[in-house]
Structure formats: structure tokens, C-alpha cells
PDB file of the backbone (N, CA, C, O) and the ligand in Angstrom, with CONECT records:
HET     ZN  A 101       1
ATOM      1  N   UNK A   1      67.950 159.102  10.307  1.00  0.00           N
ATOM      2  CA  UNK A   1      67.230 160.323  10.492  1.00  0.00           C
ATOM      3  C   UNK A   1      67.508 160.871  11.926  1.00  0.00           C
ATOM      4  O   UNK A   1      67.182 160.229  12.924  1.00  0.00           O
ATOM      5  N   UNK A   2      68.080 162.000  11.981  1.00  0.00           N
ATOM      6  CA  UNK A   2      68.371 162.586  13.317  1.00  0.00           C
ATOM      7  C   UNK A   2      67.255 163.483  13.734  1.00  0.00           C
ATOM      8  O   UNK A   2      66.325 163.780  12.984  1.00  0.00           O
ATOM      9  N   UNK A   3      67.391 163.922  15.019  1.00  0.00           N
ATOM     10  CA  UNK A   3      66.313 164.813  15.537  1.00  0.00           C
ATOM     11  C   UNK A   3      66.345 166.160  14.780  1.00  0.00           C
ATOM     12  O   UNK A   3      65.305 166.783  14.562  1.00  0.00           O
ATOM     13  N   UNK A   4      67.568 166.599  14.381  1.00  0.00           N
ATOM     14  CA  UNK A   4      67.594 167.867  13.568  1.00  0.00           C
ATOM     15  C   UNK A   4      66.882 167.686  12.239  1.00  0.00           C
ATOM     16  O   UNK A   4      66.163 168.582  11.797  1.00  0.00           O
ATOM     17  N   UNK A   5      67.077 166.510  11.577  1.00  0.00           N
ATOM     18  CA  UNK A   5      66.353 166.315  10.283  1.00  0.00           C
ATOM     19  C   UNK A   5      64.824 166.282  10.550  1.00  0.00           C
ATOM     20  O   UNK A   5      64.059 166.802   9.737  1.00  0.00           O
ATOM     21  N   UNK A   6      64.383 165.698  11.639  1.00  0.00           N
ATOM     22  CA  UNK A   6      62.964 165.673  11.916  1.00  0.00           C
ATOM     23  C   UNK A   6      62.447 167.034  12.156  1.00  0.00           C
ATOM     24  O   UNK A   6      61.359 167.387  11.700  1.00  0.00           O
ATOM     25  N   UNK A   7      63.239 167.847  12.898  1.00  0.00           N
ATOM     26  CA  UNK A   7      62.802 169.218  13.182  1.00  0.00           C
ATOM     27  C   UNK A   7      62.754 170.029  11.903  1.00  0.00           C
ATOM     28  O   UNK A   7      61.842 170.834  11.716  1.00  0.00           O
ATOM     29  N   UNK A   8      63.684 169.839  11.050  1.00  0.00           N
ATOM     30  CA  UNK A   8      63.641 170.589   9.775  1.00  0.00           C
ATOM     31  C   UNK A   8      62.451 170.192   8.911  1.00  0.00           C
ATOM     32  O   UNK A   8      61.816 171.041   8.284  1.00  0.00           O
ATOM     33  N   UNK A   9      62.150 168.876   8.882  1.00  0.00           N
ATOM     34  CA  UNK A   9      60.934 168.387   8.168  1.00  0.00           C
ATOM     35  C   UNK A   9      59.694 168.969   8.711  1.00  0.00           C
ATOM     36  O   UNK A   9      58.804 169.388   7.971  1.00  0.00           O
ATOM     37  N   UNK A  10      59.627 169.000  10.014  1.00  0.00           N
ATOM     38  CA  UNK A  10      58.477 169.548  10.728  1.00  0.00           C
ATOM     39  C   UNK A  10      58.250 171.067  10.440  1.00  0.00           C
ATOM     40  O   UNK A  10      57.133 171.529  10.209  1.00  0.00           O
ATOM     41  N   UNK A  11      59.410 171.813  10.472  1.00  0.00           N
ATOM     42  CA  UNK A  11      59.354 173.213  10.184  1.00  0.00           C
ATOM     43  C   UNK A  11      58.910 173.421   8.765  1.00  0.00           C
ATOM     44  O   UNK A  11      58.174 174.364   8.473  1.00  0.00           O
ATOM     45  N   UNK A  12      59.345 172.553   7.874  1.00  0.00           N
ATOM     46  CA  UNK A  12      58.964 172.678   6.450  1.00  0.00           C
ATOM     47  C   UNK A  12      57.397 172.542   6.271  1.00  0.00           C
ATOM     48  O   UNK A  12      56.757 173.257   5.500  1.00  0.00           O
ATOM     49  N   UNK A  13      56.866 171.589   7.032  1.00  0.00           N
ATOM     50  CA  UNK A  13      55.403 171.396   6.962  1.00  0.00           C
ATOM     51  C   UNK A  13      54.684 172.600   7.593  1.00  0.00           C
ATOM     52  O   UNK A  13      53.663 173.057   7.079  1.00  0.00           O
ATOM     53  N   UNK A  14      55.200 173.083   8.660  1.00  0.00           N
ATOM     54  CA  UNK A  14      54.561 174.286   9.329  1.00  0.00           C
ATOM     55  C   UNK A  14      54.598 175.484   8.440  1.00  0.00           C
ATOM     56  O   UNK A  14      53.643 176.259   8.383  1.00  0.00           O
ATOM     57  N   UNK A  15      55.753 175.652   7.705  1.00  0.00           N
ATOM     58  CA  UNK A  15      55.908 176.736   6.771  1.00  0.00           C
ATOM     59  C   UNK A  15      54.854 176.640   5.634  1.00  0.00           C
ATOM     60  O   UNK A  15      54.234 177.624   5.231  1.00  0.00           O
ATOM     61  N   UNK A  16      54.700 175.402   5.155  1.00  0.00           N
ATOM     62  CA  UNK A  16      53.776 175.202   4.074  1.00  0.00           C
ATOM     63  C   UNK A  16      52.345 175.531   4.561  1.00  0.00           C
ATOM     64  O   UNK A  16      51.584 176.185   3.847  1.00  0.00           O
ATOM     65  N   UNK A  17      51.984 175.076   5.775  1.00  0.00           N
ATOM     66  CA  UNK A  17      50.705 175.371   6.267  1.00  0.00           C
ATOM     67  C   UNK A  17      50.452 176.855   6.564  1.00  0.00           C
ATOM     68  O   UNK A  17      49.337 177.354   6.411  1.00  0.00           O
ATOM     69  N   UNK A  18      51.488 177.526   6.982  1.00  0.00           N
ATOM     70  CA  UNK A  18      51.428 178.944   7.250  1.00  0.00           C
ATOM     71  C   UNK A  18      51.066 179.731   5.958  1.00  0.00           C
ATOM     72  O   UNK A  18      50.246 180.649   5.979  1.00  0.00           O
ATOM     73  N   UNK A  19      51.703 179.337   4.852  1.00  0.00           N
ATOM     74  CA  UNK A  19      51.381 179.982   3.567  1.00  0.00           C
ATOM     75  C   UNK A  19      49.968 179.698   3.149  1.00  0.00           C
ATOM     76  O   UNK A  19      49.278 180.561   2.606  1.00  0.00           O
ATOM     77  N   UNK A  20      49.537 178.473   3.405  1.00  0.00           N
ATOM     78  CA  UNK A  20      48.175 178.082   3.101  1.00  0.00           C
ATOM     79  C   UNK A  20      47.181 178.941   3.945  1.00  0.00           C
ATOM     80  O   UNK A  20      46.117 179.307   3.446  1.00  0.00           O
ATOM     81  N   UNK A  21      47.508 179.241   5.138  1.00  0.00           N
ATOM     82  CA  UNK A  21      46.712 180.050   6.008  1.00  0.00           C
ATOM     83  C   UNK A  21      46.866 181.519   5.830  1.00  0.00           C
ATOM     84  O   UNK A  21      46.333 182.318   6.600  1.00  0.00           O
ATOM     85  N   UNK A  22      47.610 181.880   4.795  1.00  0.00           N
ATOM     86  CA  UNK A  22      47.853 183.299   4.505  1.00  0.00           C
ATOM     87  C   UNK A  22      48.600 183.957   5.659  1.00  0.00           C
ATOM     88  O   UNK A  22      48.200 185.033   6.105  1.00  0.00           O
ATOM     89  N   UNK A  23      49.638 183.363   6.141  1.00  0.00           N
ATOM     90  CA  UNK A  23      50.454 183.879   7.208  1.00  0.00           C
ATOM     91  C   UNK A  23      51.885 183.932   6.726  1.00  0.00           C
ATOM     92  O   UNK A  23      52.731 183.177   7.205  1.00  0.00           O
ATOM     93  N   UNK A  24      52.179 184.855   5.741  1.00  0.00           N
ATOM     94  CA  UNK A  24      53.558 184.827   5.229  1.00  0.00           C
ATOM     95  C   UNK A  24      54.626 185.099   6.182  1.00  0.00           C
ATOM     96  O   UNK A  24      55.729 184.565   6.067  1.00  0.00           O
ATOM     97  N   UNK A  25      54.324 185.944   7.158  1.00  0.00           N
ATOM     98  CA  UNK A  25      55.361 186.312   8.153  1.00  0.00           C
ATOM     99  C   UNK A  25      55.771 185.087   8.947  1.00  0.00           C
ATOM    100  O   UNK A  25      56.944 184.870   9.251  1.00  0.00           O
ATOM    101  N   UNK A  26      54.732 184.274   9.280  1.00  0.00           N
ATOM    102  CA  UNK A  26      55.003 183.039  10.064  1.00  0.00           C
ATOM    103  C   UNK A  26      55.767 182.016   9.225  1.00  0.00           C
ATOM    104  O   UNK A  26      56.660 181.335   9.730  1.00  0.00           O
ATOM    105  N   UNK A  27      55.427 181.916   7.996  1.00  0.00           N
ATOM    106  CA  UNK A  27      56.118 181.036   7.035  1.00  0.00           C
ATOM    107  C   UNK A  27      57.575 181.347   7.006  1.00  0.00           C
ATOM    108  O   UNK A  27      58.407 180.441   7.033  1.00  0.00           O
ATOM    109  N   UNK A  28      57.907 182.623   6.952  1.00  0.00           N
ATOM    110  CA  UNK A  28      59.321 183.046   6.864  1.00  0.00           C
ATOM    111  C   UNK A  28      60.022 182.631   8.177  1.00  0.00           C
ATOM    112  O   UNK A  28      61.132 182.100   8.152  1.00  0.00           O
ATOM    113  N   UNK A  29      59.363 182.878   9.311  1.00  0.00           N
ATOM    114  CA  UNK A  29      59.988 182.492  10.599  1.00  0.00           C
ATOM    115  C   UNK A  29      60.384 180.996  10.539  1.00  0.00           C
ATOM    116  O   UNK A  29      61.497 180.610  10.897  1.00  0.00           O
ATOM    117  N   UNK A  30      59.467 180.218  10.093  1.00  0.00           N
ATOM    118  CA  UNK A  30      59.716 178.740  10.095  1.00  0.00           C
ATOM    119  C   UNK A  30      60.841 178.389   9.176  1.00  0.00           C
ATOM    120  O   UNK A  30      61.669 177.539   9.504  1.00  0.00           O
ATOM    121  N   UNK A  31      60.894 179.042   7.995  1.00  0.00           N
ATOM    122  CA  UNK A  31      61.998 178.750   7.014  1.00  0.00           C
ATOM    123  C   UNK A  31      63.332 179.211   7.577  1.00  0.00           C
ATOM    124  O   UNK A  31      64.332 178.510   7.424  1.00  0.00           O
ATOM    125  N   UNK A  32      63.373 180.357   8.217  1.00  0.00           N
ATOM    126  CA  UNK A  32      64.605 180.848   8.812  1.00  0.00           C
ATOM    127  C   UNK A  32      65.060 179.962   9.910  1.00  0.00           C
ATOM    128  O   UNK A  32      66.252 179.681  10.031  1.00  0.00           O
ATOM    129  N   UNK A  33      64.103 179.492  10.752  1.00  0.00           N
ATOM    130  CA  UNK A  33      64.438 178.593  11.877  1.00  0.00           C
ATOM    131  C   UNK A  33      64.992 177.265  11.350  1.00  0.00           C
ATOM    132  O   UNK A  33      65.983 176.764  11.881  1.00  0.00           O
ATOM    133  N   UNK A  34      64.397 176.714  10.362  1.00  0.00           N
ATOM    134  CA  UNK A  34      64.885 175.499   9.747  1.00  0.00           C
ATOM    135  C   UNK A  34      66.319 175.662   9.202  1.00  0.00           C
ATOM    136  O   UNK A  34      67.152 174.769   9.361  1.00  0.00           O
ATOM    137  N   UNK A  35      66.587 176.774   8.579  1.00  0.00           N
ATOM    138  CA  UNK A  35      67.900 177.075   8.131  1.00  0.00           C
ATOM    139  C   UNK A  35      68.921 177.123   9.217  1.00  0.00           C
ATOM    140  O   UNK A  35      70.058 176.675   9.074  1.00  0.00           O
ATOM    141  N   UNK A  36      68.468 177.696  10.336  1.00  0.00           N
ATOM    142  CA  UNK A  36      69.364 177.890  11.490  1.00  0.00           C
ATOM    143  C   UNK A  36      69.713 176.461  12.091  1.00  0.00           C
ATOM    144  O   UNK A  36      70.852 176.161  12.449  1.00  0.00           O
ATOM    145  N   UNK A  37      68.667 175.647  12.162  1.00  0.00           N
ATOM    146  CA  UNK A  37      68.828 174.289  12.722  1.00  0.00           C
ATOM    147  C   UNK A  37      69.831 173.527  11.842  1.00  0.00           C
ATOM    148  O   UNK A  37      70.762 172.901  12.350  1.00  0.00           O
ATOM    149  N   UNK A  38      69.632 173.586  10.534  1.00  0.00           N
ATOM    150  CA  UNK A  38      70.579 172.981   9.560  1.00  0.00           C
ATOM    151  C   UNK A  38      71.968 173.445   9.810  1.00  0.00           C
ATOM    152  O   UNK A  38      72.889 172.633   9.908  1.00  0.00           O
ATOM    153  N   UNK A  39      72.153 174.770   9.920  1.00  0.00           N
ATOM    154  CA  UNK A  39      73.451 175.355  10.027  1.00  0.00           C
ATOM    155  C   UNK A  39      74.161 174.852  11.346  1.00  0.00           C
ATOM    156  O   UNK A  39      75.311 174.413  11.337  1.00  0.00           O
ATOM    157  N   UNK A  40      73.394 174.950  12.458  1.00  0.00           N
ATOM    158  CA  UNK A  40      73.970 174.631  13.733  1.00  0.00           C
ATOM    159  C   UNK A  40      74.346 173.172  13.810  1.00  0.00           C
ATOM    160  O   UNK A  40      75.376 172.837  14.397  1.00  0.00           O
ATOM    161  N   UNK A  41      73.513 172.255  13.213  1.00  0.00           N
ATOM    162  CA  UNK A  41      73.779 170.853  13.372  1.00  0.00           C
ATOM    163  C   UNK A  41      74.538 170.330  12.143  1.00  0.00           C
ATOM    164  O   UNK A  41      74.780 169.131  12.008  1.00  0.00           O
ATOM    165  N   UNK A  42      74.908 171.266  11.248  1.00  0.00           N
ATOM    166  CA  UNK A  42      75.644 170.861  10.088  1.00  0.00           C
ATOM    167  C   UNK A  42      74.865 169.828   9.244  1.00  0.00           C
ATOM    168  O   UNK A  42      75.454 168.904   8.682  1.00  0.00           O
ATOM    169  N   UNK A  43      73.595 169.996   9.172  1.00  0.00           N
ATOM    170  CA  UNK A  43      72.787 169.112   8.323  1.00  0.00           C
ATOM    171  C   UNK A  43      72.540 169.840   7.028  1.00  0.00           C
ATOM    172  O   UNK A  43      72.378 171.060   7.030  1.00  0.00           O
ATOM    173  N   UNK A  44      72.507 169.140   5.941  1.00  0.00           N
ATOM    174  CA  UNK A  44      72.089 169.809   4.720  1.00  0.00           C
ATOM    175  C   UNK A  44      70.567 169.816   4.656  1.00  0.00           C
ATOM    176  O   UNK A  44      69.896 168.894   5.120  1.00  0.00           O
ATOM    177  N   UNK A  45      70.059 170.867   4.077  1.00  0.00           N
ATOM    178  CA  UNK A  45      68.623 170.945   3.914  1.00  0.00           C
ATOM    179  C   UNK A  45      68.135 170.071   2.794  1.00  0.00           C
ATOM    180  O   UNK A  45      68.771 170.005   1.743  1.00  0.00           O
ATOM    181  N   UNK A  46      66.980 169.372   2.997  1.00  0.00           N
ATOM    182  CA  UNK A  46      66.463 168.471   1.938  1.00  0.00           C
ATOM    183  C   UNK A  46      66.308 169.280   0.592  1.00  0.00           C
ATOM    184  O   UNK A  46      66.085 170.490   0.570  1.00  0.00           O
ATOM    185  N   UNK A  47      66.439 168.543  -0.449  1.00  0.00           N
ATOM    186  CA  UNK A  47      66.322 169.207  -1.825  1.00  0.00           C
ATOM    187  C   UNK A  47      64.970 169.902  -1.967  1.00  0.00           C
ATOM    188  O   UNK A  47      64.882 170.962  -2.586  1.00  0.00           O
ATOM    189  N   UNK A  48      63.892 169.301  -1.387  1.00  0.00           N
ATOM    190  CA  UNK A  48      62.589 169.899  -1.535  1.00  0.00           C
ATOM    191  C   UNK A  48      62.460 171.245  -0.799  1.00  0.00           C
ATOM    192  O   UNK A  48      61.725 172.147  -1.201  1.00  0.00           O
ATOM    193  N   UNK A  49      63.230 171.318   0.314  1.00  0.00           N
ATOM    194  CA  UNK A  49      63.300 172.549   1.112  1.00  0.00           C
ATOM    195  C   UNK A  49      63.883 173.623   0.283  1.00  0.00           C
ATOM    196  O   UNK A  49      63.298 174.696   0.130  1.00  0.00           O
ATOM    197  N   UNK A  50      65.081 173.341  -0.281  1.00  0.00           N
ATOM    198  CA  UNK A  50      65.748 174.384  -1.102  1.00  0.00           C
ATOM    199  C   UNK A  50      64.901 174.779  -2.270  1.00  0.00           C
ATOM    200  O   UNK A  50      64.872 175.951  -2.645  1.00  0.00           O
ATOM    201  N   UNK A  51      64.256 173.897  -2.818  1.00  0.00           N
ATOM    202  CA  UNK A  51      63.505 174.152  -4.000  1.00  0.00           C
ATOM    203  C   UNK A  51      62.240 175.059  -3.716  1.00  0.00           C
ATOM    204  O   UNK A  51      61.852 175.904  -4.523  1.00  0.00           O
ATOM    205  N   UNK A  52      61.656 174.821  -2.552  1.00  0.00           N
ATOM    206  CA  UNK A  52      60.419 175.540  -2.270  1.00  0.00           C
ATOM    207  C   UNK A  52      60.556 176.663  -1.245  1.00  0.00           C
ATOM    208  O   UNK A  52      59.607 177.037  -0.555  1.00  0.00           O
ATOM    209  N   UNK A  53      61.788 177.184  -1.179  1.00  0.00           N
ATOM    210  CA  UNK A  53      61.933 178.423  -0.383  1.00  0.00           C
ATOM    211  C   UNK A  53      62.615 179.472  -1.319  1.00  0.00           C
ATOM    212  O   UNK A  53      63.450 179.184  -2.176  1.00  0.00           O
ATOM    213  N   UNK A  54      62.157 180.708  -1.048  1.00  0.00           N
ATOM    214  CA  UNK A  54      62.660 181.755  -1.899  1.00  0.00           C
ATOM    215  C   UNK A  54      63.995 182.317  -1.344  1.00  0.00           C
ATOM    216  O   UNK A  54      64.065 182.712  -0.180  1.00  0.00           O
ATOM    217  N   UNK A  55      65.029 182.349  -2.170  1.00  0.00           N
ATOM    218  CA  UNK A  55      66.322 182.801  -1.684  1.00  0.00           C
ATOM    219  C   UNK A  55      66.308 184.284  -1.375  1.00  0.00           C
ATOM    220  O   UNK A  55      67.110 184.776  -0.581  1.00  0.00           O
ATOM    221  N   UNK A  56      65.372 185.003  -2.023  1.00  0.00           N
ATOM    222  CA  UNK A  56      65.346 186.451  -1.824  1.00  0.00           C
ATOM    223  C   UNK A  56      64.574 186.900  -0.599  1.00  0.00           C
ATOM    224  O   UNK A  56      65.031 187.779   0.132  1.00  0.00           O
ATOM    225  N   UNK A  57      63.417 186.313  -0.366  1.00  0.00           N
ATOM    226  CA  UNK A  57      62.573 186.818   0.754  1.00  0.00           C
ATOM    227  C   UNK A  57      62.323 185.724   1.803  1.00  0.00           C
ATOM    228  O   UNK A  57      61.585 185.971   2.756  1.00  0.00           O
ATOM    229  N   UNK A  58      62.907 184.532   1.664  1.00  0.00           N
ATOM    230  CA  UNK A  58      62.793 183.456   2.605  1.00  0.00           C
ATOM    231  C   UNK A  58      61.390 182.839   2.820  1.00  0.00           C
ATOM    232  O   UNK A  58      61.202 182.037   3.735  1.00  0.00           O
ATOM    233  N   UNK A  59      60.462 183.196   2.018  1.00  0.00           N
ATOM    234  CA  UNK A  59      59.162 182.599   2.225  1.00  0.00           C
ATOM    235  C   UNK A  59      59.108 181.163   1.685  1.00  0.00           C
ATOM    236  O   UNK A  59      59.987 180.769   0.918  1.00  0.00           O
ATOM    237  N   UNK A  60      58.130 180.402   2.057  1.00  0.00           N
ATOM    238  CA  UNK A  60      57.964 179.046   1.595  1.00  0.00           C
ATOM    239  C   UNK A  60      57.070 179.164   0.390  1.00  0.00           C
ATOM    240  O   UNK A  60      56.048 179.848   0.434  1.00  0.00           O
ATOM    241  N   UNK A  61      57.439 178.509  -0.678  1.00  0.00           N
ATOM    242  CA  UNK A  61      56.735 178.601  -1.962  1.00  0.00           C
ATOM    243  C   UNK A  61      55.725 177.519  -2.129  1.00  0.00           C
ATOM    244  O   UNK A  61      56.047 176.332  -2.060  1.00  0.00           O
ATOM    245  N   UNK A  62      54.475 177.930  -2.353  1.00  0.00           N
ATOM    246  CA  UNK A  62      53.470 176.959  -2.718  1.00  0.00           C
ATOM    247  C   UNK A  62      52.897 177.297  -4.061  1.00  0.00           C
ATOM    248  O   UNK A  62      52.141 178.261  -4.182  1.00  0.00           O
ATOM    249  N   UNK A  63      53.235 176.532  -5.084  1.00  0.00           N
ATOM    250  CA  UNK A  63      52.697 176.799  -6.352  1.00  0.00           C
ATOM    251  C   UNK A  63      51.163 176.917  -6.372  1.00  0.00           C
ATOM    252  O   UNK A  63      50.479 176.024  -5.870  1.00  0.00           O
ATOM    253  N   UNK A  64      50.624 177.973  -6.926  1.00  0.00           N
ATOM    254  CA  UNK A  64      49.207 178.187  -6.936  1.00  0.00           C
ATOM    255  C   UNK A  64      48.785 179.071  -5.809  1.00  0.00           C
ATOM    256  O   UNK A  64      47.689 179.630  -5.863  1.00  0.00           O
ATOM    257  N   UNK A  65      49.574 179.230  -4.806  1.00  0.00           N
ATOM    258  CA  UNK A  65      49.256 180.110  -3.654  1.00  0.00           C
ATOM    259  C   UNK A  65      50.101 181.347  -3.720  1.00  0.00           C
ATOM    260  O   UNK A  65      49.556 182.438  -3.886  1.00  0.00           O
ATOM    261  N   UNK A  66      51.443 181.236  -3.597  1.00  0.00           N
ATOM    262  CA  UNK A  66      52.259 182.368  -3.668  1.00  0.00           C
ATOM    263  C   UNK A  66      53.395 182.226  -4.605  1.00  0.00           C
ATOM    264  O   UNK A  66      54.338 183.014  -4.540  1.00  0.00           O
ATOM    265  N   UNK A  67      53.358 181.224  -5.514  1.00  0.00           N
ATOM    266  CA  UNK A  67      54.385 180.988  -6.475  1.00  0.00           C
ATOM    267  C   UNK A  67      53.787 180.490  -7.749  1.00  0.00           C
ATOM    268  O   UNK A  67      52.761 179.810  -7.734  1.00  0.00           O
ATOM    269  N   UNK A  68      54.443 180.832  -8.915  1.00  0.00           N
ATOM    270  CA  UNK A  68      54.070 180.345 -10.142  1.00  0.00           C
ATOM    271  C   UNK A  68      55.117 179.369 -10.685  1.00  0.00           C
ATOM    272  O   UNK A  68      56.310 179.563 -10.454  1.00  0.00           O
ATOM    273  N   UNK A  69      54.712 178.373 -11.370  1.00  0.00           N
ATOM    274  CA  UNK A  69      55.733 177.379 -11.937  1.00  0.00           C
ATOM    275  C   UNK A  69      55.508 177.302 -13.384  1.00  0.00           C
ATOM    276  O   UNK A  69      54.395 177.072 -13.857  1.00  0.00           O
ATOM    277  N   UNK A  70      56.591 177.499 -14.107  1.00  0.00           N
ATOM    278  CA  UNK A  70      56.589 177.423 -15.559  1.00  0.00           C
ATOM    279  C   UNK A  70      57.695 176.489 -15.990  1.00  0.00           C
ATOM    280  O   UNK A  70      58.730 176.390 -15.332  1.00  0.00           O
ATOM    281  N   UNK A  71      57.476 175.805 -17.094  1.00  0.00           N
ATOM    282  CA  UNK A  71      58.502 175.006 -17.747  1.00  0.00           C
ATOM    283  C   UNK A  71      59.042 175.840 -18.917  1.00  0.00           C
ATOM    284  O   UNK A  71      58.294 176.303 -19.777  1.00  0.00           O
ATOM    285  N   UNK A  72      60.387 176.013 -18.913  1.00  0.00           N
ATOM    286  CA  UNK A  72      60.992 176.788 -19.908  1.00  0.00           C
ATOM    287  C   UNK A  72      62.376 176.240 -20.263  1.00  0.00           C
ATOM    288  O   UNK A  72      63.221 176.065 -19.384  1.00  0.00           O
ATOM    289  N   UNK A  73      62.608 175.971 -21.557  1.00  0.00           N
ATOM    290  CA  UNK A  73      63.894 175.526 -22.048  1.00  0.00           C
ATOM    291  C   UNK A  73      64.431 174.347 -21.205  1.00  0.00           C
ATOM    292  O   UNK A  73      65.616 174.337 -20.873  1.00  0.00           O
ATOM    293  N   UNK A  74      63.634 173.409 -20.872  1.00  0.00           N
ATOM    294  CA  UNK A  74      64.124 172.263 -20.107  1.00  0.00           C
ATOM    295  C   UNK A  74      64.375 172.555 -18.632  1.00  0.00           C
ATOM    296  O   UNK A  74      64.994 171.732 -17.958  1.00  0.00           O
ATOM    297  N   UNK A  75      63.914 173.709 -18.094  1.00  0.00           N
ATOM    298  CA  UNK A  75      64.017 174.041 -16.798  1.00  0.00           C
ATOM    299  C   UNK A  75      62.651 174.296 -16.159  1.00  0.00           C
ATOM    300  O   UNK A  75      61.694 174.678 -16.832  1.00  0.00           O
ATOM    301  N   UNK A  76      62.586 174.075 -14.853  1.00  0.00           N
ATOM    302  CA  UNK A  76      61.425 174.460 -14.099  1.00  0.00           C
ATOM    303  C   UNK A  76      61.730 175.817 -13.576  1.00  0.00           C
ATOM    304  O   UNK A  76      62.758 175.999 -12.924  1.00  0.00           O
ATOM    305  N   UNK A  77      60.884 176.791 -13.829  1.00  0.00           N
ATOM    306  CA  UNK A  77      61.123 178.124 -13.316  1.00  0.00           C
ATOM    307  C   UNK A  77      60.035 178.450 -12.313  1.00  0.00           C
ATOM    308  O   UNK A  77      58.851 178.490 -12.648  1.00  0.00           O
ATOM    309  N   UNK A  78      60.455 178.683 -11.067  1.00  0.00           N
ATOM    310  CA  UNK A  78      59.549 179.021  -9.956  1.00  0.00           C
ATOM    311  C   UNK A  78      59.620 180.469  -9.711  1.00  0.00           C
ATOM    312  O   UNK A  78      60.708 180.964  -9.419  1.00  0.00           O
ATOM    313  N   UNK A  79      58.550 181.207  -9.804  1.00  0.00           N
ATOM    314  CA  UNK A  79      58.521 182.683  -9.562  1.00  0.00           C
ATOM    315  C   UNK A  79      57.778 182.900  -8.229  1.00  0.00           C
ATOM    316  O   UNK A  79      56.631 182.496  -8.039  1.00  0.00           O
ATOM    317  N   UNK A  80      58.490 183.546  -7.349  1.00  0.00           N
ATOM    318  CA  UNK A  80      57.867 184.013  -6.050  1.00  0.00           C
ATOM    319  C   UNK A  80      57.057 185.197  -6.233  1.00  0.00           C
ATOM    320  O   UNK A  80      57.231 185.916  -7.217  1.00  0.00           O
ATOM    321  N   UNK A  81      56.149 185.459  -5.320  1.00  0.00           N
ATOM    322  CA  UNK A  81      55.282 186.668  -5.361  1.00  0.00           C
ATOM    323  C   UNK A  81      56.181 187.941  -5.259  1.00  0.00           C
ATOM    324  O   UNK A  81      55.781 189.014  -5.712  1.00  0.00           O
ATOM    325  N   UNK A  82      57.401 187.811  -4.656  1.00  0.00           N
ATOM    326  CA  UNK A  82      58.284 188.967  -4.530  1.00  0.00           C
ATOM    327  C   UNK A  82      58.999 189.275  -5.863  1.00  0.00           C
ATOM    328  O   UNK A  82      59.639 190.317  -6.001  1.00  0.00           O
ATOM    329  N   UNK A  83      58.878 188.323  -6.875  1.00  0.00           N
ATOM    330  CA  UNK A  83      59.488 188.609  -8.159  1.00  0.00           C
ATOM    331  C   UNK A  83      60.716 187.860  -8.419  1.00  0.00           C
ATOM    332  O   UNK A  83      61.238 187.895  -9.533  1.00  0.00           O
ATOM    333  N   UNK A  84      61.237 187.142  -7.392  1.00  0.00           N
ATOM    334  CA  UNK A  84      62.443 186.353  -7.515  1.00  0.00           C
ATOM    335  C   UNK A  84      62.167 185.061  -8.289  1.00  0.00           C
ATOM    336  O   UNK A  84      61.193 184.356  -8.025  1.00  0.00           O
ATOM    337  N   UNK A  85      63.019 184.776  -9.221  1.00  0.00           N
ATOM    338  CA  UNK A  85      62.926 183.492  -9.983  1.00  0.00           C
ATOM    339  C   UNK A  85      63.981 182.472  -9.541  1.00  0.00           C
ATOM    340  O   UNK A  85      65.122 182.833  -9.253  1.00  0.00           O
ATOM    341  N   UNK A  86      63.599 181.237  -9.493  1.00  0.00           N
ATOM    342  CA  UNK A  86      64.532 180.138  -9.296  1.00  0.00           C
ATOM    343  C   UNK A  86      64.367 179.235 -10.481  1.00  0.00           C
ATOM    344  O   UNK A  86      63.251 178.974 -10.929  1.00  0.00           O
ATOM    345  N   UNK A  87      65.489 178.751 -10.995  1.00  0.00           N
ATOM    346  CA  UNK A  87      65.417 177.821 -12.140  1.00  0.00           C
ATOM    347  C   UNK A  87      66.121 176.476 -11.785  1.00  0.00           C
ATOM    348  O   UNK A  87      67.229 176.464 -11.249  1.00  0.00           O
ATOM    349  N   UNK A  88      65.464 175.390 -12.091  1.00  0.00           N
ATOM    350  CA  UNK A  88      66.045 174.090 -11.766  1.00  0.00           C
ATOM    351  C   UNK A  88      65.940 173.226 -13.057  1.00  0.00           C
ATOM    352  O   UNK A  88      64.945 173.312 -13.777  1.00  0.00           O
ATOM    353  N   UNK A  89      66.915 172.442 -13.326  1.00  0.00           N
ATOM    354  CA  UNK A  89      66.793 171.460 -14.420  1.00  0.00           C
ATOM    355  C   UNK A  89      65.842 170.406 -13.914  1.00  0.00           C
ATOM    356  O   UNK A  89      65.762 170.190 -12.705  1.00  0.00           O
ATOM    357  N   UNK A  90      65.086 169.714 -14.832  1.00  0.00           N
ATOM    358  CA  UNK A  90      64.245 168.629 -14.415  1.00  0.00           C
ATOM    359  C   UNK A  90      64.519 167.399 -15.167  1.00  0.00           C
ATOM    360  O   UNK A  90      63.881 166.374 -14.929  1.00  0.00           O
TER     361      UNK A  90
HETATM  362 ZN    ZN A 101      60.453 185.787  -2.726  1.00  0.00          ZN2+
END
């Protein structure tokens, strides 16, 4: 675990907390910051990070708060409040 990995993990937690506190702007800042850290240090983002960030509006997705989760045709479909869907096999 490198310092970059730890920073990314920490930013992920902060983004999740920001959504919980109804601070979507702050959540986006943390998500973007974490992406930049990963890019600069050439670290890949953890699977959970990719899964719980919206590709369209960069917010952090918390099912039940700003995202809906449905199971459809063997996929998990996560719908962001902005309307963007992400599908993952499970
Ligand atoms: Zn979105």
C-alpha cells in the first residue's frame, strides 16, 4: 500500500461522508482529486471507487442517498440522481 493508495482511500471516504452530509459539490471535489492522484502516481483506482462514482457528473454514489440500485438481467444497474446509469455484471 503506497501513500497514493492511502490518499485515494481517504478521499473515497471523505466523498462518501460528503454525500451523506448533503454536500454534493464537496463530494465531486474529492472524487476529482482522487482521480488526479491516481493519474499522477499511475495508480489504478480501486474497483469500489470506479463502481461508486458517476462517470457523467463525478459524484460519489451512495445507494439510498443519491443513487438507486437495481438488479436487471444478471447485472447490477446503478442510477445516479443525474440520470446516468452504470451496469456491472455480478
Ligand atoms: Zn451522475
